[in-house]
C-alpha positions in Angstrom: 38.8 95.1 111.2 38.3 98.1 109.1 38.7 100.1 112.2 42.2 98.6 112.8 43.1 99.1 109.2 42.1 102.7 109.4 44.1 103.3 112.6 47.1 101.6 111.0 46.9 103.7 107.8 46.5 106.9 109.9 49.6 105.9 112.0 51.7 105.2 108.9 50.6 108.5 107.3 51.4 110.5 110.4 54.9 108.9 110.5 55.5 109.7 106.9 54.4 113.3 107.4 56.7 113.7 110.4 59.7 112.0 109.0 59.3 113.8 105.7 59.4 117.2 107.5 62.6 116.2 109.4 64.4 115.1 106.3 63.4 118.1 104.3 64.7 120.6 107.0 68.3 119.3 107.0 70.7 121.3 104.8 72.4 119.6 102.0 76.1 119.0 102.4 78.2 121.2 100.2 80.3 119.5 97.6 84.0 120.4 97.6 85.1 122.5 94.7 87.7 120.8 92.6 90.0 123.1 90.6 91.9 121.5 87.8 94.7 123.5 86.5 96.9 122.5 83.6 100.5 123.3 83.9 102.8 123.3 80.9 106.2 121.6 81.1 107.8 124.8 79.7 106.2 126.8 82.6 107.7 124.4 85.2 111.1 124.6 83.5 110.9 128.4 83.5 110.0 128.5 87.2 112.9 126.2 88.1 115.4 128.3 86.0 114.2 131.5 87.7 114.7 129.9 91.1 118.2 128.8 90.1 118.9 132.3 88.8 117.8 133.8 92.1 120.1 131.5 94.0 123.1 132.4 91.7 122.8 136.1 92.2 124.9 136.1 95.4 128.2 134.5 94.4 130.3 136.5 96.9 129.1 134.7 100.0 131.3 132.0 101.4 130.3 128.8 103.2 132.7 127.3 105.8 132.4 123.8 107.1 134.3 122.8 110.3 134.7 119.2 111.6 136.9 117.5 114.3 138.4 114.2 113.2 139.7 111.7 115.8 142.2 108.9 115.5 143.5 106.5 118.1 147.1 105.4 118.2 147.5 101.6 117.7 149.2 99.6 120.4 151.2 97.3 118.1 153.6 99.8 116.7 157.4 99.9 116.5 157.8 103.3 118.1 155.8 106.1 119.7 156.4 108.2 116.5 154.8 105.6 114.3 151.8 105.4 116.7 151.4 109.2 116.5 151.7 109.2 112.7 149.1 106.5 112.3 146.7 108.3 114.8 147.2 111.5 112.9 146.4 109.8 109.6 143.3 108.2 111.1 142.1 111.6 112.5 142.5 113.3 109.1 140.7 110.5 107.4 137.9 110.7 109.9 137.7 114.5 109.3 137.4 113.9 105.5 134.6 111.4 106.2 132.7 113.9 108.3 133.1 116.6 105.6 131.7 114.1 103.1 128.7 113.4 105.3 128.0 117.1 105.7 128.3 117.9 102.0 127.0 114.8 100.3 124.9 113.0 102.9 125.3 109.5 104.1 123.7 106.2 103.0 122.5 104.0 105.8 121.7 100.3 105.3 120.3 98.1 108.1 119.5 94.4 108.4 118.1 92.6 111.4 117.5 88.9 111.9 114.9 87.7 114.3 114.5 84.1 115.5 112.0 82.8 118.0 110.7 86.4 118.6 114.2 87.5 119.7 116.7 89.7 117.9 119.5 87.4 116.7 121.6 89.8 114.6 121.5 93.5 113.8 123.9 95.0 111.3 124.0 98.7 110.3 126.4 99.9 107.5 127.0 103.4 106.4 128.6 104.7 103.2 129.7 108.1 102.1 130.6 109.0 98.5 132.1 112.3 97.6 135.1 114.2 96.4 136.6 116.7 99.0 139.1 119.2 97.7 141.0 122.0 99.5 140.2 121.0 103.1 142.7 122.3 105.5 143.9 121.1 108.9 143.7 124.2 111.1 144.5 122.7 114.5 145.8 119.4 115.9 146.4 117.9 119.3 147.8 114.5 120.5 147.1 113.5 124.1 146.8 110.1 125.8 146.9 108.2 122.5 144.1 110.3 120.8 144.9 112.5 117.9 142.4 115.3 117.2 142.4 117.5 114.1 140.2 120.5 113.3 139.5 120.7 109.6 137.9 123.5 107.6 136.6 123.7 104.1 135.6 127.1 102.7 133.8 127.4 99.4 132.8 130.5 97.5 129.1 130.9 96.7 129.8 130.3 93.0 131.6 127.1 93.6 128.9 125.9 96.1 126.2 126.5 93.4 128.2 124.8 90.7 128.5 121.6 92.7 125.2 121.5 94.7 122.5 123.3 92.7 119.9 121.1 91.1 
């Protein structure tokens, strides 16, 4: 029995020696360096002001936006002239909407109803809010009940920055 005990102790000692060597030879993983930097609110404000100043340096450049508005003549009008006038008005309104989307963005809301794992109802609404001034109709065309207008809006760099900077 002492012989078995001695063999067991010798085996455990050999395993401890071997496993101890393999653990000791592995490199320790490096801990990531964490850099904490305090930033003063005044420094952030100064950086933003410098960026705004850099943007305001070039006030001579102009930005031009071009859109094509489309309007369809209604079928229940008194005369062809009335149909054309209403289609023109719809095309100009569509052009203003497109300019508003380009300048101010568009808000999209969506709602879906699912019943019995099938789509029952899907509604998507969009909304544009903005004030458009000095847009000009530069070209128009009426053919086959469709009125198309080309609209342009040109802004100086100074005006652009007054409206859209921060």
